[in-house]
C-alpha positions as CSV (number, residue, x, y, z in Angstrom):
1,M,8.8,-7.9,-6.5
2,I,6.7,-4.8,-7.1
3,S,9.3,-2.5,-5.6
4,K,11.8,-4.0,-8.1
5,L,9.5,-3.1,-11.0
6,R,9.0,0.7,-9.7
7,G,12.4,1.7,-11.1
8,G,11.4,0.5,-14.6
9,F,8.1,2.2,-14.3
10,G,9.8,5.4,-13.2
11,R,11.9,5.5,-16.4
12,L,8.7,4.8,-18.4
13,V,6.8,7.9,-16.9
14,R,9.9,10.1,-17.1
15,P,8.7,12.0,-20.1
16,V,5.2,12.6,-18.3
17,A,7.1,13.6,-15.1
18,Q,9.2,16.2,-17.1
19,F,6.1,17.5,-18.9
20,L,4.4,18.1,-15.5
21,L,7.4,19.9,-14.2
22,D,7.8,22.1,-17.2
23,H,4.2,23.2,-16.8
24,G,4.7,24.1,-13.0
25,V,3.2,21.1,-11.3
26,S,4.9,20.2,-8.1
27,P,5.7,16.5,-7.0
28,D,3.6,17.3,-3.7
29,A,0.7,18.2,-5.9
30,I,0.8,14.8,-7.7
31,T,1.1,13.1,-4.3
32,F,-2.0,14.8,-3.0
33,T,-3.9,14.3,-6.2
34,G,-3.2,10.6,-6.4
35,A,-4.0,9.9,-2.7
36,F,-7.3,12.0,-2.9
37,G,-8.4,10.2,-6.1
38,A,-7.6,6.8,-4.6
39,I,-9.4,7.6,-1.2
40,V,-12.5,9.0,-3.0
41,A,-12.8,6.0,-5.3
42,A,-12.2,3.5,-2.5
43,L,-14.9,5.0,-0.3
44,W,-17.4,5.7,-3.0
45,L,-17.0,2.9,-5.7
46,F,-16.5,0.0,-3.4
47,P,-19.5,0.7,-1.1
48,T,-21.8,1.4,-4.2
49,G,-20.9,-2.0,-5.7
50,H,-18.7,-0.9,-8.5
51,L,-15.8,-3.3,-7.7
52,V,-14.2,-3.3,-11.3
53,A,-14.4,0.5,-11.6
54,A,-12.8,0.9,-8.0
55,A,-10.0,-1.5,-8.8
56,I,-9.2,0.3,-12.0
57,V,-9.4,3.8,-10.7
58,I,-7.6,3.2,-7.5
59,G,-4.7,1.3,-9.5
60,V,-4.4,4.3,-11.9
61,F,-4.1,6.8,-8.9
62,T,-1.7,4.8,-7.0
63,L,0.6,4.9,-9.9
64,S,1.2,8.5,-8.7
65,D,3.6,6.8,-6.2
66,A,6.1,6.4,-9.0
67,L,5.4,9.6,-10.8
68,D,5.9,12.0,-8.0
69,G,9.1,10.3,-6.9
70,T,10.4,10.6,-10.5
71,M,9.4,14.4,-10.6
72,A,11.2,14.9,-7.4
73,R,14.5,13.4,-8.7
74,L,14.2,15.2,-12.0
75,A,13.7,18.5,-10.3
76,D,16.3,17.6,-7.6
77,R,13.7,18.1,-4.9
78,V,13.9,14.8,-3.1
79,S,13.3,15.7,0.5
80,V,12.5,14.4,3.9
81,W,9.2,16.1,3.9
82,G,8.3,14.5,0.5
83,A,9.0,11.0,1.8
84,F,7.0,11.7,5.1
85,L,4.1,13.0,3.0
86,D,4.2,10.1,0.6
87,S,4.3,7.5,3.3
88,T,1.6,9.1,5.5
89,L,-0.8,9.4,2.6
90,D,0.0,5.7,1.6
91,R,-1.4,4.7,5.0
92,V,-4.6,6.8,4.5
93,V,-5.1,5.3,1.1
94,D,-4.6,1.7,2.4
95,G,-7.0,2.3,5.2
96,A,-9.6,3.6,2.6
97,I,-9.2,0.7,0.4
98,F,-9.9,-1.9,3.1
99,V,-12.8,0.2,4.7
100,G,-14.2,0.4,1.4
101,L,-14.1,-3.3,0.8
102,A,-15.5,-3.8,4.4
103,L,-18.5,-1.7,3.3
104,W,-18.9,-3.5,0.2
105,F,-19.3,-6.9,2.1
106,V,-21.8,-5.2,4.4
107,Q,-23.9,-3.7,1.5
108,H,-23.4,-6.0,-1.4
109,G,-22.0,-9.1,-0.3
110,D,-23.5,-12.5,0.2
111,P,-25.1,-12.5,3.7
112,S,-23.8,-15.8,4.6
113,L,-20.3,-14.4,3.9
114,E,-20.7,-10.9,5.3
115,P,-19.1,-11.4,8.6
116,W,-16.2,-13.3,7.3
117,G,-15.6,-10.7,4.6
118,L,-16.0,-7.9,7.1
119,I,-13.4,-9.4,9.3
120,S,-11.0,-10.3,6.6
121,A,-11.0,-6.7,5.3
122,L,-10.6,-5.3,8.8
123,A,-7.8,-7.8,9.5
124,C,-6.0,-6.5,6.5
125,L,-6.5,-2.9,7.5
126,A,-5.2,-3.6,11.1
127,I,-2.3,-5.9,10.5
128,G,-1.4,-4.2,7.3
129,G,-0.9,-0.9,9.3
130,V,1.7,-2.5,11.4
131,V,3.9,-3.5,8.5
132,P,5.2,-0.1,7.5
133,Y,5.3,0.9,11.1
134,A,7.6,-2.0,12.0
135,R,10.0,-1.0,9.2
136,A,9.7,2.8,10.0
137,K,10.4,2.2,13.7
138,G,13.3,-0.2,12.9
139,E,14.9,2.3,10.7
140,S,14.4,5.3,13.1
141,L,16.5,3.2,15.5
142,G,19.2,2.6,13.0
143,F,18.4,-0.9,11.8
144,D,17.3,-2.2,8.5
145,A,13.7,-3.8,8.5
146,N,13.1,-3.8,4.8
147,V,12.4,-7.5,4.8
148,G,9.2,-9.5,4.5
149,I,6.9,-11.5,2.1
150,A,4.2,-8.9,1.8
151,E,5.1,-5.4,1.1
152,R,2.5,-2.7,0.3
153,G,2.8,-3.0,-3.5
154,E,2.0,-6.7,-3.4
155,R,-0.9,-6.4,-1.0
156,L,-2.5,-3.6,-3.1
157,V,-2.1,-5.4,-6.5
158,I,-3.5,-8.7,-5.1
159,S,-6.5,-7.2,-3.4
160,L,-7.4,-4.8,-6.0
161,T,-7.0,-7.5,-8.8
162,V,-9.2,-10.0,-6.9
163,A,-11.8,-7.4,-6.1
164,G,-11.9,-6.6,-9.8
165,L,-12.2,-10.3,-10.7
166,V,-15.1,-10.7,-8.3
167,G,-16.8,-7.7,-9.9
168,L,-16.5,-9.6,-13.2
169,G,-18.2,-12.8,-11.7
170,V,-15.6,-14.7,-9.8
171,P,-17.2,-16.2,-6.6
172,E,-17.1,-13.8,-3.6
173,I,-15.5,-16.5,-1.4
174,V,-12.2,-16.2,-3.4
175,L,-11.9,-12.5,-2.3
176,V,-12.7,-13.5,1.4
177,V,-9.9,-16.2,1.2
178,V,-7.4,-14.0,-0.4
179,L,-7.9,-11.2,2.1
180,Y,-7.5,-13.7,5.0
181,L,-4.2,-14.8,3.3
182,L,-3.1,-11.2,2.9
183,A,-3.7,-10.5,6.6
184,L,-1.7,-13.7,7.3
185,A,1.1,-12.7,5.1
186,S,1.2,-9.2,6.7
187,A,1.4,-10.7,10.1
188,V,4.3,-12.9,8.9
189,T,6.0,-9.8,7.4
190,V,5.6,-8.1,10.9
191,V,7.2,-11.0,12.6
192,Q,10.1,-11.2,10.0
193,R,10.7,-7.3,10.5
194,M,10.8,-7.9,14.4
195,A,13.2,-10.7,14.0
196,A,15.5,-8.7,11.7
197,V,15.7,-5.9,14.1
198,H,16.2,-8.1,17.0
199,R,19.1,-9.8,15.3
200,Q,20.7,-6.5,14.4
201,A,20.1,-5.1,18.0
202,K,21.5,-8.2,19.6
203,A,24.5,-8.1,17.3
204,A,25.1,-4.3,18.1
205,S,24.8,-4.9,21.8
206,G,27.4,-7.6,21.4
207,E,29.8,-5.2,19.7
208,V,29.3,-2.7,22.4
209,D,30.0,-5.2,25.1
210,A,33.0,-6.5,23.4
211,A,34.5,-3.0,23.1
């Protein structure tokens, strides 16, 4: 769902993208700035207990995903390097977010929920990292693995929104439960992508044998 909205947001930020290009700002600079800002916010604001500020600041910086892509298309500078850089830094940002949440549970969470919250955040970190790997590996082998119920955009929006709500007074248990559900959804997505590649690989093998 989030990926479908990205095109519309890209058109919305087009004037901003053109302004930055006109003033000598490169798409890579926006990619680095967005990632750096999100990482600092996640590893500083979450552990210090500023859930609302962290959710807002990280959300703003992650919007650079659409901005740098729009800039690259406007400047006709879409490249393999840009895609690699963006994808790699996305993984670092994701890691920082869930590490930051894990540290929040340890330093500011309810002691009775701390171990459950810590495990849920680390589960999102570990399993969530396999989701993009499964797609990238499948595509590197020539298959389409762009399937699943929990893509990166959905996971980030849900986790940041709920974290912000907890900062506003929603019970902490809600964040713990949501993180476990996100970890489960990530695991389901990995299985879906494995199944998709398996079907395609089996079909390709059958075509070769028939030939």
